[in-house]
N, CA, C and O of each residue as an XYZ file, in Angstrom:
412
protein
N       0.201     -0.093     18.271
C       0.103     -0.665     16.951
C      -1.337     -1.087     16.695
O      -2.006     -1.621     17.580
N      -1.798     -0.846     15.491
C      -3.148     -1.208     15.093
C      -3.061     -2.446     14.220
O      -2.454     -2.395     13.150
N      -3.658     -3.572     14.650
C      -3.578     -4.773     13.815
C      -4.535     -4.688     12.633
O      -5.680     -4.259     12.779
N      -4.064     -5.095     11.476
C      -4.901     -5.225     10.293
C      -4.899     -6.703      9.993
O      -3.875     -7.261      9.598
N      -6.037     -7.340     10.177
C      -6.048     -8.790     10.028
C      -6.937     -9.201      8.868
O      -7.829     -8.467      8.444
N      -6.671    -10.367      8.384
C      -7.471    -10.983      7.342
C      -7.580    -12.450      7.703
O      -6.722    -12.973      8.414
N      -8.611    -13.121      7.234
C      -8.724    -14.550      7.537
C      -7.487    -15.293      7.054
O      -6.944    -14.985      5.993
N      -7.057    -16.249      7.816
C      -5.913    -17.117      7.528
C      -4.625    -16.346      7.240
O      -3.731    -16.873      6.577
N      -4.516    -15.116      7.724
C      -3.319    -14.320      7.444
C      -2.644    -13.904      8.736
O      -3.299    -13.663      9.750
N      -1.333    -13.824      8.683
C      -0.602    -13.252      9.799
C      -0.968    -11.783      9.864
O      -1.349    -11.188      8.856
N      -0.858    -11.208     11.022
C      -1.253     -9.812     11.176
C      -0.186     -8.863     10.662
O       1.014     -9.079     10.831
N      -0.664     -7.815     10.034
C       0.180     -6.709      9.617
C      -0.174     -5.570     10.553
O      -1.349     -5.237     10.709
N       0.818     -4.973     11.174
C       0.527     -3.887     12.111
C       0.910     -2.546     11.496
O       1.836     -2.445     10.691
N       0.172     -1.531     11.898
C       0.410     -0.174     11.430
C       0.876      0.669     12.599
O       0.463      0.447     13.737
N       1.744      1.643     12.317
C       2.194      2.530     13.380
C       0.987      3.297     13.935
O       0.013      3.505     13.212
N       1.033      3.717     15.195
C      -0.064      4.518     15.742
C      -0.231      5.803     14.924
O       0.754      6.461     14.591
N      -1.462      6.153     14.608
C      -1.738      7.350     13.829
C      -1.428      7.208     12.350
O      -1.273      8.206     11.647
N      -1.336      5.961     11.869
C      -0.962      5.697     10.482
C      -1.861      6.439      9.492
O      -1.364      7.130      8.602
N      -3.160      6.302      9.639
C      -4.099      6.912      8.702
C      -3.972      8.425      8.667
O      -3.974      9.033      7.597
N      -3.863      9.021      9.829
C      -3.733     10.483      9.923
C      -2.428     10.943      9.282
O      -2.412     11.914      8.525
N      -1.346     10.254      9.581
C      -0.043     10.631      9.026
C      -0.003     10.451      7.513
O       0.541     11.290      6.795
N      -0.575      9.364      7.040
C      -0.591      9.129      5.601
C      -1.448     10.181      4.903
O      -1.054     10.704      3.861
N      -2.607     10.493      5.461
C      -3.479     11.511      4.863
C      -2.775     12.865      4.806
O      -2.862     13.572      3.803
N      -2.083     13.221      5.879
C      -1.348     14.486      5.905
C      -0.243     14.512      4.841
O      -0.069     15.508      4.138
N       0.484     13.425      4.736
C       1.575     13.354      3.757
C       1.034     13.418      2.328
O       1.619     14.079      1.470
N      -0.081     12.732      2.073
C      -0.650     12.743      0.733
C      -1.293     14.084      0.402
O      -1.368     14.458     -0.768
N      -1.753     14.805      1.405
C      -2.298     16.144      1.165
C      -1.192     17.083      0.676
O      -1.454     18.005     -0.096
N       0.037     16.848      1.124
C       1.174     17.657      0.671
C       1.705     17.206     -0.689
O       2.426     17.950     -1.354
N       1.350     15.993     -1.097
C       1.807     15.448     -2.384
C       0.613     14.847     -3.127
O       0.516     13.625     -3.239
N      -0.295     15.678     -3.637
C      -1.525     15.154     -4.243
C      -1.297     14.216     -5.428
O      -2.135     13.353     -5.687
N      -0.202     14.360     -6.144
C       0.052     13.461     -7.278
C       0.208     12.017     -6.811
O      -0.067     11.086     -7.568
N       0.643     11.831     -5.579
C       0.815     10.469     -5.064
C      -0.520      9.787     -4.786
O      -0.590      8.560     -4.731
N      -1.574     10.575     -4.610
C      -2.898      9.980     -4.380
C      -3.283      9.145     -5.595
O      -3.777      8.028     -5.446
N      -3.060      9.677     -6.795
C      -3.391      8.935     -8.008
C      -2.492      7.718     -8.175
O      -2.946      6.663     -8.616
N      -1.235      7.860     -7.827
C      -0.325      6.707     -7.895
C      -0.797      5.616     -6.943
O      -0.816      4.438     -7.300
N      -1.177      6.011     -5.733
C      -1.666      5.048     -4.749
C      -2.951      4.380     -5.190
O      -3.118      3.173     -5.018
N      -3.864      5.160     -5.761
C      -5.130      4.582     -6.233
C      -4.879      3.581     -7.356
O      -5.499      2.518     -7.399
N      -3.972      3.925     -8.260
C      -3.644      3.025     -9.367
C      -3.030      1.723     -8.837
O      -3.359      0.639     -9.317
N      -2.150      1.836     -7.857
C      -1.534      0.644     -7.269
C      -2.559     -0.204     -6.524
O      -2.552     -1.431     -6.619
N      -3.434      0.461     -5.787
C      -4.442     -0.256     -5.008
C      -5.382     -1.043     -5.905
O      -5.654     -2.216     -5.652
N      -5.876     -0.401     -6.948
C      -6.783     -1.088     -7.865
C      -6.046     -2.200     -8.612
O      -6.611     -3.267     -8.855
N      -4.792     -1.954     -8.975
C      -4.019     -2.976     -9.675
C      -3.707     -4.198     -8.820
O      -3.565     -5.304     -9.341
N      -3.601     -4.001     -7.505
C      -3.287     -5.113     -6.599
C      -4.537     -5.825     -6.094
O      -4.440     -6.884     -5.474
N      -5.700     -5.255     -6.354
C      -6.951     -5.850     -5.873
C      -7.304     -7.076     -6.717
O      -6.965     -7.142     -7.898
N      -7.979     -8.034     -6.108
C      -8.370     -9.216     -6.877
C      -9.424     -8.860     -7.932
O     -10.183     -7.907     -7.752
N      -9.473     -9.611     -9.015
C     -10.472     -9.340    -10.051
C     -11.889     -9.404     -9.475
O     -12.193    -10.252     -8.635
N     -12.738     -8.506     -9.932
C     -14.131     -8.490     -9.493
C     -14.340     -7.958     -8.090
O     -15.366     -8.245     -7.474
N     -13.396     -7.189     -7.567
C     -13.509     -6.676     -6.193
C     -14.766     -5.855     -6.003
O     -15.280     -5.791     -4.886
N     -15.276     -5.232     -7.029
C     -16.455     -4.368     -6.917
C     -17.746     -5.161     -6.732
O     -18.788     -4.580     -6.428
N     -17.690     -6.476     -6.910
C     -18.887     -7.312     -6.759
C     -19.073     -7.853     -5.349
O     -20.145     -8.358     -5.016
N     -18.034     -7.753     -4.512
C     -18.085     -8.347     -3.175
C     -17.907     -7.278     -2.103
O     -17.072     -6.383     -2.241
N     -18.701     -7.376     -1.026
C     -18.489     -6.429      0.075
C     -17.083     -6.600      0.613
O     -16.587     -7.726      0.634
N     -16.452     -5.604      1.024
C     -16.893     -4.241      1.316
C     -16.822     -3.294      0.121
O     -16.851     -2.079      0.320
N     -16.731     -3.793     -1.108
C     -16.725     -2.970     -2.319
C     -15.580     -1.963     -2.326
O     -15.736     -0.828     -2.777
N     -14.448     -2.391     -1.828
C     -13.231     -1.571     -1.774
C     -12.106     -2.395     -2.396
O     -12.006     -3.591     -2.126
N     -11.264     -1.787     -3.217
C     -10.185     -2.562     -3.861
C      -9.052     -2.890     -2.905
O      -7.990     -2.268     -2.957
N      -9.275     -3.869     -2.027
C      -8.237     -4.254     -1.066
C      -7.336     -5.317     -1.670
O      -7.818     -6.263     -2.292
N      -6.021     -5.164     -1.487
C      -5.103     -6.192     -2.008
C      -5.313     -7.527     -1.296
O      -5.806     -7.574     -0.169
N      -4.939     -8.586     -1.961
C      -4.993     -9.912     -1.377
C      -4.136     -9.937     -0.110
O      -3.024     -9.408     -0.125
N      -4.615    -10.531      0.981
C      -3.832    -10.561      2.227
C      -2.453    -11.196      2.055
O      -1.496    -10.760      2.695
N      -2.332    -12.211      1.211
C      -1.040    -12.840      0.977
C      -0.057    -11.881      0.314
O       1.127    -11.858      0.651
N      -0.557    -11.092     -0.630
C       0.293    -10.103     -1.297
C       0.733     -9.035     -0.308
O       1.895     -8.630     -0.298
N      -0.185     -8.586      0.513
C       0.136     -7.567      1.515
C       1.191     -8.086      2.495
O       2.138     -7.372      2.824
N       1.026     -9.339      2.965
C       2.029     -9.945      3.855
C       3.387    -10.006      3.179
O       4.405     -9.691      3.795
N       3.407    -10.414      1.899
C       4.651    -10.504      1.150
C       5.331     -9.139      1.073
O       6.532     -9.035      1.323
N       4.580     -8.091      0.731
C       5.169     -6.758      0.613
C       5.730     -6.277      1.942
O       6.813     -5.695      1.988
N       4.994     -6.520      3.024
C       5.451     -6.091      4.349
C       6.675     -6.888      4.772
O       7.615     -6.325      5.333
N       6.675     -8.192      4.509
C       7.823     -9.006      4.893
C       9.072     -8.620      4.110
O      10.167     -8.598      4.672
N       8.927     -8.315      2.814
C      10.096     -7.926      2.044
C      10.595     -6.534      2.438
O      11.779     -6.235      2.281
N       9.716     -5.698      2.941
C      10.124     -4.346      3.356
C      10.748     -4.347      4.747
O      11.731     -3.644      4.982
N      10.190     -5.129      5.675
C      10.598     -5.052      7.073
C      11.211     -6.333      7.632
O      11.714     -6.338      8.755
N      11.174     -7.405      6.868
C      11.651     -8.683      7.386
C      10.510     -9.483      7.973
O       9.400     -8.970      8.119
N      10.767    -10.728      8.310
C       9.724    -11.605      8.834
C       9.368    -11.309     10.274
O      10.075    -10.573     10.962
N       8.275    -11.882     10.722
C       7.885    -11.772     12.114
C       6.880    -10.679     12.425
O       6.193    -10.760     13.444
N       6.771     -9.677     11.597
C       5.799     -8.611     11.817
C       6.069     -7.758     13.042
O       5.153     -7.136     13.579
N       7.325     -7.721     13.495
C       7.647     -6.971     14.706
C       7.663     -5.461     14.467
O       7.429     -4.690     15.397
N       7.932     -5.034     13.245
C       8.015     -3.611     12.936
C       6.700     -3.172     12.295
O       6.282     -3.758     11.296
N       6.045     -2.159     12.847
C       4.788     -1.698     12.231
C       5.051     -0.934     10.937
O       6.088     -0.291     10.778
N       4.102     -1.015     10.026
C       4.197     -0.285      8.760
C       4.079      1.203      9.070
O       3.175      1.632      9.787
N       5.004      1.981      8.521
C       5.030      3.425      8.777
C       4.501      4.178      7.564
O       4.733      3.785      6.420
N       3.790      5.261      7.832
C       3.229      6.086      6.756
C       4.331      6.631      5.860
O       4.161      6.688      4.642
N       5.452      7.031      6.436
C       6.530      7.600      5.611
C       7.098      6.559      4.646
O       7.567      6.909      3.563
N       7.060      5.291      5.032
C       7.532      4.242      4.130
C       6.559      4.045      2.964
O       6.979      3.795      1.834
N       5.272      4.158      3.242
C       4.268      4.047      2.184
C       4.447      5.204      1.201
O       4.391      5.003     -0.012
N       4.663      6.415      1.721
C       4.883      7.583      0.861
C       6.144      7.391      0.024
O       6.137      7.697     -1.169
N       7.212      6.897      0.612
C       8.451      6.650     -0.136
C       8.212      5.617     -1.239
O       8.725      5.769     -2.348
N       7.444      4.577     -0.944
C       7.132      3.560     -1.945
C       6.311      4.169     -3.087
O       6.573      3.885     -4.256
N       5.327      4.999     -2.756
C       4.526      5.646     -3.793
C       5.381      6.569     -4.664
O       5.201      6.623     -5.880
N       6.304      7.287     -4.042
C       7.205      8.152     -4.813
C       8.078      7.319     -5.752
O       8.293      7.700     -6.902
N       8.573      6.198     -5.268
C       9.381      5.311     -6.094
C       8.562      4.775     -7.263
O       9.041      4.752     -8.397
N       7.333      4.344     -6.995
C       6.464      3.829     -8.066
C       6.180      4.900     -9.105
O       6.185      4.623    -10.304
N       5.935      6.107     -8.653
C       5.657      7.219     -9.576
C       6.886      7.510    -10.441
O       6.752      7.720    -11.647
N       8.065      7.524     -9.850
C       9.287      7.771    -10.607
C       9.557      6.639    -11.595
O       9.987      6.888    -12.722
N       9.309      5.409    -11.183
C       9.524      4.263    -12.071
C       8.570      4.319    -13.255
O       8.963      4.010    -14.380
N       7.340      4.704    -13.020
C       6.376      4.808    -14.116
C       6.777      5.924    -15.075
O       6.659      5.768    -16.291
N       7.249      7.043    -14.541
C       7.689      8.155    -15.400
C       8.887      7.711    -16.238
O       8.985      8.067    -17.413
N       9.793      6.943    -15.648
C      10.957      6.461    -16.396
C      10.532      5.513    -17.502
O      11.075      5.567    -18.606
N       9.573      4.649    -17.225
C       9.065      3.726    -18.269
C       8.403      4.499    -19.403
O       8.573      4.161    -20.575
N       7.651      5.533    -19.051
C       6.953      6.330    -20.068
C       7.948      7.119    -20.923
O       7.666      7.391    -22.090
N       9.085      7.485    -20.375
C      10.075      8.284    -21.092
C      10.955      7.450    -22.011
O      11.631      7.992    -22.886
N      10.950      6.127    -21.816
C      11.775      5.252    -22.664
C      11.276      5.250    -24.097
O      10.068      5.242    -24.335
N      12.182      5.256    -25.042
C      11.738      5.150    -26.443
C      11.174      3.762    -26.705
O      11.617      2.779    -26.113
N      10.216      3.694    -27.576
C       9.553      2.417    -27.880
C      10.343      1.554    -28.748
O       9.909      0.452    -29.084
């Protein structure tokens, strides 16, 4: 497991090979890359581009909340790439459903 830590935050762990697996999965589903980018920028704190590392990283508290609601408390289960892909697919479908609703 690879720990992803933030100051004053409990650790979120990633499955071994998370980055490689996620990149491979997103290469097969390029539309999800845009969904992921939109979610990442939307979850980033305001003014993220003014502070190093100049990457739209979500607030550590929000990330902990999302992981805890997905896997339960304690951080015993590492975040899996396939779960991230499933979440992105769900977000994309939900956005399409919202766009299809009559005004």
